[in-house]
Biotite code that builds the C-alpha atoms (Angstrom):
import biotite.structure as struc

atoms = struc.array([
    struc.Atom([-13.010, 14.201, -4.411], chain_id="A", res_id=1, res_name="MET", atom_name="CA", element="C"),
    struc.Atom([-13.534, 10.257, -4.966], chain_id="A", res_id=2, res_name="LYS", atom_name="CA", element="C"),
    struc.Atom([-12.375, 8.421, -7.930], chain_id="A", res_id=3, res_name="TYR", atom_name="CA", element="C"),
    struc.Atom([-15.620, 7.672, -9.712], chain_id="A", res_id=4, res_name="THR", atom_name="CA", element="C"),
    struc.Atom([-14.801, 3.553, -10.653], chain_id="A", res_id=5, res_name="LEU", atom_name="CA", element="C"),
    struc.Atom([-15.597, 2.661, -7.005], chain_id="A", res_id=6, res_name="GLN", atom_name="CA", element="C"),
    struc.Atom([-19.203, 0.743, -7.065], chain_id="A", res_id=7, res_name="MET", atom_name="CA", element="C"),
    struc.Atom([-20.433, 2.112, -4.081], chain_id="A", res_id=8, res_name="ARG", atom_name="CA", element="C"),
    struc.Atom([-19.390, 4.528, -1.244], chain_id="A", res_id=9, res_name="ASP", atom_name="CA", element="C"),
    struc.Atom([-17.140, 3.121, 1.094], chain_id="A", res_id=10, res_name="VAL", atom_name="CA", element="C"),
    struc.Atom([-15.001, 4.688, 4.200], chain_id="A", res_id=11, res_name="SER", atom_name="CA", element="C"),
    struc.Atom([-11.980, 3.832, 5.681], chain_id="A", res_id=12, res_name="TYR", atom_name="CA", element="C"),
    struc.Atom([-14.485, 3.163, 8.181], chain_id="A", res_id=13, res_name="LYS", atom_name="CA", element="C"),
    struc.Atom([-16.123, 0.262, 6.117], chain_id="A", res_id=14, res_name="ASP", atom_name="CA", element="C"),
    struc.Atom([-12.645, -0.898, 5.613], chain_id="A", res_id=15, res_name="ILE", atom_name="CA", element="C"),
    struc.Atom([-11.314, -1.530, 8.882], chain_id="A", res_id=16, res_name="GLU", atom_name="CA", element="C"),
    struc.Atom([-14.384, -3.348, 9.925], chain_id="A", res_id=17, res_name="GLU", atom_name="CA", element="C"),
    struc.Atom([-14.041, -5.696, 6.435], chain_id="A", res_id=18, res_name="ALA", atom_name="CA", element="C"),
    struc.Atom([-10.700, -6.500, 7.807], chain_id="A", res_id=19, res_name="CYS", atom_name="CA", element="C"),
    struc.Atom([-11.358, -7.498, 11.178], chain_id="A", res_id=20, res_name="LYS", atom_name="CA", element="C"),
    struc.Atom([-14.343, -9.380, 9.849], chain_id="A", res_id=21, res_name="VAL", atom_name="CA", element="C"),
    struc.Atom([-12.033, -11.691, 6.808], chain_id="A", res_id=22, res_name="ILE", atom_name="CA", element="C"),
    struc.Atom([-9.146, -11.974, 9.704], chain_id="A", res_id=23, res_name="HIS", atom_name="CA", element="C"),
    struc.Atom([-11.569, -13.845, 11.913], chain_id="A", res_id=24, res_name="GLU", atom_name="CA", element="C"),
    struc.Atom([-13.686, -15.621, 8.975], chain_id="A", res_id=25, res_name="LYS", atom_name="CA", element="C"),
    struc.Atom([-10.167, -16.650, 7.233], chain_id="A", res_id=26, res_name="HIS", atom_name="CA", element="C"),
    struc.Atom([-7.612, -15.177, 8.891], chain_id="A", res_id=27, res_name="GLY", atom_name="CA", element="C"),
    struc.Atom([-5.101, -18.170, 10.688], chain_id="A", res_id=28, res_name="GLY", atom_name="CA", element="C"),
    struc.Atom([-2.768, -14.746, 11.009], chain_id="A", res_id=29, res_name="ILE", atom_name="CA", element="C"),
    struc.Atom([-1.530, -13.856, 15.126], chain_id="A", res_id=30, res_name="ASP", atom_name="CA", element="C"),
    struc.Atom([-1.897, -9.906, 14.004], chain_id="A", res_id=31, res_name="LEU", atom_name="CA", element="C"),
    struc.Atom([-0.082, -7.715, 13.390], chain_id="A", res_id=32, res_name="PRO", atom_name="CA", element="C"),
    struc.Atom([2.804, -9.478, 11.701], chain_id="A", res_id=33, res_name="TYR", atom_name="CA", element="C"),
    struc.Atom([3.176, -12.408, 9.572], chain_id="A", res_id=34, res_name="LYS", atom_name="CA", element="C"),
    struc.Atom([6.756, -14.072, 7.738], chain_id="A", res_id=35, res_name="ALA", atom_name="CA", element="C"),
    struc.Atom([6.991, -13.971, 4.212], chain_id="A", res_id=36, res_name="THR", atom_name="CA", element="C"),
    struc.Atom([9.163, -15.388, 2.347], chain_id="A", res_id=37, res_name="LEU", atom_name="CA", element="C"),
    struc.Atom([10.979, -11.871, 2.051], chain_id="A", res_id=38, res_name="LYS", atom_name="CA", element="C"),
    struc.Atom([10.828, -10.427, 5.200], chain_id="A", res_id=39, res_name="GLY", atom_name="CA", element="C"),
    struc.Atom([7.714, -9.632, 7.724], chain_id="A", res_id=40, res_name="PHE", atom_name="CA", element="C"),
    struc.Atom([4.374, -8.396, 7.413], chain_id="A", res_id=41, res_name="TRP", atom_name="CA", element="C"),
    struc.Atom([3.338, -5.996, 9.737], chain_id="A", res_id=42, res_name="ALA", atom_name="CA", element="C"),
    struc.Atom([-0.842, -4.135, 9.692], chain_id="A", res_id=43, res_name="THR", atom_name="CA", element="C"),
    struc.Atom([-0.916, -0.753, 9.090], chain_id="A", res_id=44, res_name="SER", atom_name="CA", element="C"),
    struc.Atom([-3.119, 1.881, 10.964], chain_id="A", res_id=45, res_name="ILE", atom_name="CA", element="C"),
    struc.Atom([-6.263, 2.510, 8.379], chain_id="A", res_id=46, res_name="ILE", atom_name="CA", element="C"),
    struc.Atom([-7.013, 5.871, 10.053], chain_id="A", res_id=47, res_name="GLN", atom_name="CA", element="C"),
    struc.Atom([-3.284, 6.989, 9.465], chain_id="A", res_id=48, res_name="ASP", atom_name="CA", element="C"),
    struc.Atom([-2.578, 5.302, 6.368], chain_id="A", res_id=49, res_name="VAL", atom_name="CA", element="C"),
    struc.Atom([-6.537, 7.617, 4.897], chain_id="A", res_id=50, res_name="TYR", atom_name="CA", element="C"),
    struc.Atom([-4.748, 11.457, 6.626], chain_id="A", res_id=51, res_name="GLU", atom_name="CA", element="C"),
    struc.Atom([-1.357, 10.119, 4.630], chain_id="A", res_id=52, res_name="ALA", atom_name="CA", element="C"),
    struc.Atom([-3.470, 9.794, 1.773], chain_id="A", res_id=53, res_name="PHE", atom_name="CA", element="C"),
    struc.Atom([-5.215, 12.947, 1.793], chain_id="A", res_id=54, res_name="LYS", atom_name="CA", element="C"),
    struc.Atom([-2.547, 14.769, 2.964], chain_id="A", res_id=55, res_name="TRP", atom_name="CA", element="C"),
    struc.Atom([-0.297, 12.998, 0.122], chain_id="A", res_id=56, res_name="ALA", atom_name="CA", element="C"),
    struc.Atom([-2.815, 14.529, -2.344], chain_id="A", res_id=57, res_name="GLY", atom_name="CA", element="C"),
    struc.Atom([-3.425, 10.789, -3.410], chain_id="A", res_id=58, res_name="LEU", atom_name="CA", element="C"),
    struc.Atom([-6.525, 11.642, -5.627], chain_id="A", res_id=59, res_name="GLU", atom_name="CA", element="C"),
    struc.Atom([-3.994, 13.451, -8.329], chain_id="A", res_id=60, res_name="ASN", atom_name="CA", element="C"),
    struc.Atom([-2.088, 10.201, -9.223], chain_id="A", res_id=61, res_name="TYR", atom_name="CA", element="C"),
    struc.Atom([-3.152, 8.346, -12.129], chain_id="A", res_id=62, res_name="ARG", atom_name="CA", element="C"),
    struc.Atom([-2.360, 4.564, -10.909], chain_id="A", res_id=63, res_name="HIS", atom_name="CA", element="C"),
    struc.Atom([-1.094, 3.619, -6.849], chain_id="A", res_id=64, res_name="PHE", atom_name="CA", element="C"),
    struc.Atom([1.103, 0.412, -6.215], chain_id="A", res_id=65, res_name="VAL", atom_name="CA", element="C"),
    struc.Atom([1.630, -0.962, -2.772], chain_id="A", res_id=66, res_name="ASP", atom_name="CA", element="C"),
    struc.Atom([4.961, -2.968, -2.886], chain_id="A", res_id=67, res_name="LEU", atom_name="CA", element="C"),
    struc.Atom([4.123, -5.872, -0.235], chain_id="A", res_id=68, res_name="GLY", atom_name="CA", element="C"),
    struc.Atom([0.913, -5.097, 0.132], chain_id="A", res_id=69, res_name="SER", atom_name="CA", element="C"),
    struc.Atom([-0.178, -7.664, 2.779], chain_id="A", res_id=70, res_name="GLY", atom_name="CA", element="C"),
    struc.Atom([-3.978, -8.182, 3.599], chain_id="A", res_id=71, res_name="ASP", atom_name="CA", element="C"),
    struc.Atom([-5.058, -5.186, 1.027], chain_id="A", res_id=72, res_name="GLY", atom_name="CA", element="C"),
    struc.Atom([-5.783, -2.688, 3.550], chain_id="A", res_id=73, res_name="ARG", atom_name="CA", element="C"),
    struc.Atom([-3.373, 0.003, 2.473], chain_id="A", res_id=74, res_name="VAL", atom_name="CA", element="C"),
    struc.Atom([-4.573, -0.755, -1.225], chain_id="A", res_id=75, res_name="VAL", atom_name="CA", element="C"),
    struc.Atom([-8.172, -0.778, -0.784], chain_id="A", res_id=76, res_name="ALA", atom_name="CA", element="C"),
    struc.Atom([-7.979, 3.006, 1.014], chain_id="A", res_id=77, res_name="VAL", atom_name="CA", element="C"),
    struc.Atom([-5.768, 4.045, -1.382], chain_id="A", res_id=78, res_name="ALA", atom_name="CA", element="C"),
    struc.Atom([-8.824, 2.875, -3.583], chain_id="A", res_id=79, res_name="SER", atom_name="CA", element="C"),
    struc.Atom([-10.852, 5.663, -2.151], chain_id="A", res_id=80, res_name="LEU", atom_name="CA", element="C"),
    struc.Atom([-8.738, 8.132, -4.454], chain_id="A", res_id=81, res_name="PHE", atom_name="CA", element="C"),
    struc.Atom([-7.203, 6.603, -7.270], chain_id="A", res_id=82, res_name="THR", atom_name="CA", element="C"),
    struc.Atom([-7.031, 3.389, -9.180], chain_id="A", res_id=83, res_name="LYS", atom_name="CA", element="C"),
    struc.Atom([-5.514, 1.113, -6.786], chain_id="A", res_id=84, res_name="ALA", atom_name="CA", element="C"),
    struc.Atom([-2.981, -2.058, -7.087], chain_id="A", res_id=85, res_name="THR", atom_name="CA", element="C"),
    struc.Atom([-0.997, -5.048, -4.851], chain_id="A", res_id=86, res_name="GLY", atom_name="CA", element="C"),
    struc.Atom([1.903, -6.812, -5.128], chain_id="A", res_id=87, res_name="ILE", atom_name="CA", element="C"),
    struc.Atom([2.450, -9.424, -2.441], chain_id="A", res_id=88, res_name="GLU", atom_name="CA", element="C"),
    struc.Atom([4.920, -12.599, -2.394], chain_id="A", res_id=89, res_name="ILE", atom_name="CA", element="C"),
    struc.Atom([2.683, -14.688, 0.509], chain_id="A", res_id=90, res_name="ASP", atom_name="CA", element="C"),
    struc.Atom([0.082, -16.709, -0.853], chain_id="A", res_id=91, res_name="PRO", atom_name="CA", element="C"),
    struc.Atom([-2.003, -16.528, 2.351], chain_id="A", res_id=92, res_name="HIS", atom_name="CA", element="C"),
    struc.Atom([-1.485, -12.703, 2.560], chain_id="A", res_id=93, res_name="LEU", atom_name="CA", element="C"),
    struc.Atom([-2.596, -12.427, -1.552], chain_id="A", res_id=94, res_name="HIS", atom_name="CA", element="C"),
    struc.Atom([-6.056, -14.458, -0.525], chain_id="A", res_id=95, res_name="GLN", atom_name="CA", element="C"),
    struc.Atom([-6.768, -12.367, 2.395], chain_id="A", res_id=96, res_name="LEU", atom_name="CA", element="C"),
    struc.Atom([-6.670, -9.108, -0.021], chain_id="A", res_id=97, res_name="SER", atom_name="CA", element="C"),
    struc.Atom([-8.534, -10.501, -2.290], chain_id="A", res_id=98, res_name="ILE", atom_name="CA", element="C"),
    struc.Atom([-11.557, -11.954, -0.051], chain_id="A", res_id=99, res_name="LYS", atom_name="CA", element="C"),
    struc.Atom([-11.409, -8.217, 1.287], chain_id="A", res_id=100, res_name="LEU", atom_name="CA", element="C"),
    struc.Atom([-11.547, -6.417, -2.370], chain_id="A", res_id=101, res_name="LYS", atom_name="CA", element="C"),
    struc.Atom([-14.705, -9.229, -2.932], chain_id="A", res_id=102, res_name="GLU", atom_name="CA", element="C"),
    struc.Atom([-16.144, -8.291, 0.951], chain_id="A", res_id=103, res_name="TYR", atom_name="CA", element="C"),
    struc.Atom([-16.259, -4.763, 0.081], chain_id="A", res_id=104, res_name="LEU", atom_name="CA", element="C"),
    struc.Atom([-17.087, -4.969, -3.651], chain_id="A", res_id=105, res_name="GLY", atom_name="CA", element="C"),
    struc.Atom([-14.697, -3.033, -5.070], chain_id="A", res_id=106, res_name="LEU", atom_name="CA", element="C"),
    struc.Atom([-13.425, -2.977, -8.845], chain_id="A", res_id=107, res_name="ASN", atom_name="CA", element="C"),
    struc.Atom([-10.622, -0.136, -8.382], chain_id="A", res_id=108, res_name="ASN", atom_name="CA", element="C"),
    struc.Atom([-8.574, -2.629, -7.596], chain_id="A", res_id=109, res_name="ILE", atom_name="CA", element="C"),
    struc.Atom([-6.070, -4.842, -8.471], chain_id="A", res_id=110, res_name="GLU", atom_name="CA", element="C"),
    struc.Atom([-4.249, -7.829, -6.409], chain_id="A", res_id=111, res_name="PHE", atom_name="CA", element="C"),
    struc.Atom([-1.085, -9.688, -7.618], chain_id="A", res_id=112, res_name="TYR", atom_name="CA", element="C"),
    struc.Atom([0.905, -12.487, -6.021], chain_id="A", res_id=113, res_name="LEU", atom_name="CA", element="C"),
    struc.Atom([4.678, -12.223, -6.894], chain_id="A", res_id=114, res_name="GLY", atom_name="CA", element="C"),
    struc.Atom([7.704, -10.497, -5.928], chain_id="A", res_id=115, res_name="ASP", atom_name="CA", element="C"),
    struc.Atom([7.780, -7.006, -6.274], chain_id="A", res_id=116, res_name="PHE", atom_name="CA", element="C"),
    struc.Atom([11.448, -6.230, -6.962], chain_id="A", res_id=117, res_name="GLU", atom_name="CA", element="C"),
    struc.Atom([10.942, -8.369, -10.372], chain_id="A", res_id=118, res_name="GLU", atom_name="CA", element="C"),
    struc.Atom([8.070, -6.016, -11.271], chain_id="A", res_id=119, res_name="TRP", atom_name="CA", element="C"),
    struc.Atom([8.145, -3.506, -13.884], chain_id="A", res_id=120, res_name="ASP", atom_name="CA", element="C"),
    struc.Atom([6.647, -0.091, -12.415], chain_id="A", res_id=121, res_name="PHE", atom_name="CA", element="C"),
    struc.Atom([6.367, 1.597, -15.540], chain_id="A", res_id=122, res_name="ASP", atom_name="CA", element="C"),
    struc.Atom([2.605, 1.501, -15.322], chain_id="A", res_id=123, res_name="ASP", atom_name="CA", element="C"),
    struc.Atom([2.794, 3.156, -11.495], chain_id="A", res_id=124, res_name="PHE", atom_name="CA", element="C"),
    struc.Atom([2.689, 7.201, -11.062], chain_id="A", res_id=125, res_name="ASP", atom_name="CA", element="C"),
    struc.Atom([2.798, 6.447, -6.722], chain_id="A", res_id=126, res_name="PHE", atom_name="CA", element="C"),
    struc.Atom([4.406, 3.818, -5.084], chain_id="A", res_id=127, res_name="ILE", atom_name="CA", element="C"),
    struc.Atom([3.841, 3.234, -1.174], chain_id="A", res_id=128, res_name="TYR", atom_name="CA", element="C"),
    struc.Atom([5.853, 1.016, 0.769], chain_id="A", res_id=129, res_name="ILE", atom_name="CA", element="C"),
    struc.Atom([6.399, -0.049, 4.857], chain_id="A", res_id=130, res_name="TYR", atom_name="CA", element="C"),
    struc.Atom([9.685, -2.058, 3.979], chain_id="A", res_id=131, res_name="PRO", atom_name="CA", element="C"),
    struc.Atom([10.306, -3.975, 7.317], chain_id="A", res_id=132, res_name="ASP", atom_name="CA", element="C"),
    struc.Atom([13.972, -3.801, 6.989], chain_id="A", res_id=133, res_name="GLN", atom_name="CA", element="C"),
    struc.Atom([16.965, -0.757, 5.986], chain_id="A", res_id=134, res_name="PRO", atom_name="CA", element="C"),
    struc.Atom([17.962, -1.730, 2.513], chain_id="A", res_id=135, res_name="LYS", atom_name="CA", element="C"),
    struc.Atom([15.194, -2.919, -0.419], chain_id="A", res_id=136, res_name="ILE", atom_name="CA", element="C"),
    struc.Atom([16.624, -3.245, -3.930], chain_id="A", res_id=137, res_name="CYS", atom_name="CA", element="C"),
    struc.Atom([14.418, -0.179, -5.155], chain_id="A", res_id=138, res_name="LEU", atom_name="CA", element="C"),
    struc.Atom([16.514, 2.609, -5.879], chain_id="A", res_id=139, res_name="GLU", atom_name="CA", element="C"),
    struc.Atom([18.810, 2.352, -8.516], chain_id="A", res_id=140, res_name="PRO", atom_name="CA", element="C"),
    struc.Atom([15.622, 0.539, -10.287], chain_id="A", res_id=141, res_name="LYS", atom_name="CA", element="C"),
    struc.Atom([13.575, 3.119, -9.708], chain_id="A", res_id=142, res_name="LEU", atom_name="CA", element="C"),
    struc.Atom([16.408, 6.217, -10.654], chain_id="A", res_id=143, res_name="GLU", atom_name="CA", element="C"),
    struc.Atom([16.398, 4.898, -14.157], chain_id="A", res_id=144, res_name="SER", atom_name="CA", element="C"),
    struc.Atom([13.409, 5.176, -15.963], chain_id="A", res_id=145, res_name="THR", atom_name="CA", element="C"),
    struc.Atom([10.803, 5.993, -13.264], chain_id="A", res_id=146, res_name="TRP", atom_name="CA", element="C"),
    struc.Atom([9.060, 9.097, -12.496], chain_id="A", res_id=147, res_name="GLU", atom_name="CA", element="C"),
    struc.Atom([6.554, 10.050, -9.593], chain_id="A", res_id=148, res_name="GLY", atom_name="CA", element="C"),
    struc.Atom([6.421, 9.603, -6.068], chain_id="A", res_id=149, res_name="SER", atom_name="CA", element="C"),
    struc.Atom([7.012, 7.133, -3.542], chain_id="A", res_id=150, res_name="ILE", atom_name="CA", element="C"),
    struc.Atom([5.410, 7.430, -0.065], chain_id="A", res_id=151, res_name="MET", atom_name="CA", element="C"),
    struc.Atom([7.507, 5.303, 2.750], chain_id="A", res_id=152, res_name="VAL", atom_name="CA", element="C"),
    struc.Atom([6.326, 4.328, 5.578], chain_id="A", res_id=153, res_name="ALA", atom_name="CA", element="C"),
    struc.Atom([8.307, 3.533, 8.871], chain_id="A", res_id=154, res_name="GLY", atom_name="CA", element="C"),
    struc.Atom([11.209, 4.247, 9.641], chain_id="A", res_id=155, res_name="PRO", atom_name="CA", element="C"),
    struc.Atom([13.226, 1.530, 8.336], chain_id="A", res_id=156, res_name="HIS", atom_name="CA", element="C"),
    struc.Atom([14.539, 3.200, 4.992], chain_id="A", res_id=157, res_name="PHE", atom_name="CA", element="C"),
    struc.Atom([15.894, 6.105, 4.260], chain_id="A", res_id=158, res_name="GLU", atom_name="CA", element="C"),
    struc.Atom([16.885, 6.172, 1.104], chain_id="A", res_id=159, res_name="PRO", atom_name="CA", element="C"),
    struc.Atom([19.858, 8.926, 0.520], chain_id="A", res_id=160, res_name="SER", atom_name="CA", element="C"),
    struc.Atom([19.474, 9.882, -3.150], chain_id="A", res_id=161, res_name="SER", atom_name="CA", element="C"),
    struc.Atom([15.943, 10.524, -3.706], chain_id="A", res_id=162, res_name="TRP", atom_name="CA", element="C"),
    struc.Atom([14.301, 13.846, -2.788], chain_id="A", res_id=163, res_name="LYS", atom_name="CA", element="C"),
    struc.Atom([12.524, 13.753, -0.050], chain_id="A", res_id=164, res_name="LYS", atom_name="CA", element="C"),
    struc.Atom([9.489, 16.078, -0.047], chain_id="A", res_id=165, res_name="MET", atom_name="CA", element="C"),
    struc.Atom([7.945, 15.514, 3.405], chain_id="A", res_id=166, res_name="ALA", atom_name="CA", element="C"),
    struc.Atom([7.142, 13.957, 6.350], chain_id="A", res_id=167, res_name="ARG", atom_name="CA", element="C"),
    struc.Atom([4.566, 13.610, 8.853], chain_id="A", res_id=168, res_name="LYS", atom_name="CA", element="C"),
    struc.Atom([3.661, 11.465, 11.794], chain_id="A", res_id=169, res_name="LYS", atom_name="CA", element="C"),
    struc.Atom([-0.028, 10.957, 12.365], chain_id="A", res_id=170, res_name="PHE", atom_name="CA", element="C"),
    struc.Atom([-1.632, 8.908, 15.426], chain_id="A", res_id=171, res_name="THR", atom_name="CA", element="C"),
    struc.Atom([0.971, 6.375, 14.907], chain_id="A", res_id=172, res_name="VAL", atom_name="CA", element="C"),
    struc.Atom([2.486, 6.180, 11.557], chain_id="A", res_id=173, res_name="GLU", atom_name="CA", element="C"),
    struc.Atom([4.905, 8.230, 10.032], chain_id="A", res_id=174, res_name="LYS", atom_name="CA", element="C"),
    struc.Atom([5.473, 8.917, 6.367], chain_id="A", res_id=175, res_name="PHE", atom_name="CA", element="C"),
    struc.Atom([7.764, 10.228, 4.217], chain_id="A", res_id=176, res_name="THR", atom_name="CA", element="C"),
    struc.Atom([7.244, 11.387, 0.681], chain_id="A", res_id=177, res_name="LEU", atom_name="CA", element="C"),
    struc.Atom([9.796, 11.505, -1.892], chain_id="A", res_id=178, res_name="TYR", atom_name="CA", element="C"),
    struc.Atom([9.711, 12.345, -5.620], chain_id="A", res_id=179, res_name="GLN", atom_name="CA", element="C"),
    struc.Atom([11.510, 10.638, -8.165], chain_id="A", res_id=180, res_name="ILE", atom_name="CA", element="C"),
    struc.Atom([12.171, 12.745, -11.461], chain_id="A", res_id=181, res_name="PHE", atom_name="CA", element="C"),
])
């Protein structure tokens, strides 16, 4: 089921193509990585992300957030399922995400420039993160008041105190789904 606020039908393949166009026109990034103020951003494989969101039942959530949303590709894919938000600390990546939103004509996504570690997550019930290091400052903050699901992409971060629901590998990327009550 597609999210009903979408202005026009967009597929994950449209998002892949749009990312290529945006990076060619406005990029200036030596893909697939970019150093930011807090670490490294890496591109995600859009088809894997799409399949992971289907697998996780993202359409059953009311508001998705990508912490460290980079060029906005993951947020754009999430918008095919639900309302989606991205938070990115790097100004250039943030601008690329705005260009992606405009290019695709998406109306159910928002992008914010900022440090996600300083953000309040109460408005979101699904958090996505692709951390570049094994330790991030999310566990204590989320465990005290937040309820929802967290999808962690990649092998770098395995929180010991969150309830692991499932793990699945798609073509390249591995995704782990956690629940916090």
